[in-house]
C-alpha positions as CSV (number, residue, x, y, z in Angstrom):
1,M,96.7,95.0,65.6
2,P,98.0,98.5,66.6
3,N,96.9,99.9,69.9
4,K,94.8,103.1,69.5
5,H,96.2,104.7,72.6
6,A,99.8,104.1,71.7
7,E,99.3,105.4,68.2
8,E,97.8,108.7,69.6
9,L,100.8,109.0,72.0
10,R,103.3,108.3,69.2
11,A,102.0,111.4,67.4
12,L,103.2,113.6,70.3
13,T,106.5,115.4,70.3
14,D,109.3,114.3,72.8
15,Q,108.5,117.3,75.0
16,Q,104.8,116.5,75.0
17,V,105.6,112.9,76.0
18,L,107.7,114.2,79.0
19,E,104.8,116.5,80.0
20,Q,102.3,113.6,79.7
21,I,104.6,111.4,81.9
22,E,104.8,114.1,84.6
23,Q,101.0,114.6,84.5
24,A,100.3,110.9,84.7
25,H,102.6,110.6,87.7
26,H,100.8,113.5,89.4
27,D,97.5,111.8,88.6
28,L,98.7,108.5,90.0
29,F,99.8,110.2,93.2
30,N,96.4,111.9,93.6
31,L,94.6,108.7,93.0
32,R,96.7,106.8,95.6
33,F,96.1,109.6,98.1
34,R,92.3,109.5,97.5
35,M,92.3,105.7,97.9
36,A,94.2,106.0,101.2
37,T,91.7,108.6,102.5
38,R,88.8,106.5,101.1
39,Q,87.6,109.3,98.8
40,Q,88.2,107.2,95.7
41,T,86.2,104.0,95.2
42,N,87.1,103.1,91.6
43,N,90.3,100.9,91.7
44,Q,90.4,100.7,87.9
45,E,91.5,104.3,87.6
46,I,94.9,103.5,89.2
47,R,95.4,100.7,86.7
48,K,94.5,102.9,83.7
49,V,97.0,105.6,84.8
50,R,99.8,103.0,85.4
51,R,99.2,101.6,82.0
52,R,99.4,105.0,80.5
53,I,102.7,105.7,82.2
54,A,104.0,102.4,80.9
55,R,102.9,103.2,77.3
56,L,104.6,106.6,77.6
57,H,107.8,105.1,78.9
58,T,107.8,102.5,76.1
59,I,107.4,105.2,73.5
60,Q,110.2,107.2,75.1
61,T,112.5,104.2,75.1
62,E,111.7,103.4,71.4
63,R,112.6,106.9,70.4
64,S,115.8,107.0,72.4
65,S,117.0,103.6,71.1
66,G,115.9,104.3,67.5
67,L,113.3,101.5,67.5
68,H,110.4,103.7,66.6
69,L,108.4,101.6,64.2
70,Q,107.2,103.4,61.1
71,P,103.6,102.8,60.0
72,A,103.3,100.4,57.0
């Protein structure tokens, strides 16, 4: 069963994927900073951002190696 989040990200252009990766890393830094200063209490947000970064890197790798799967 295809992942809804991954399908949405696959519809982005290469430049948009790079921008999304940068934004996600920025968000992760901010979340970690807020956790360290005890301003953030929801630990799940960090996990969500890390998974988003992993999805984006996977899509980037698929495209660079030519493994992009075409929808059936």
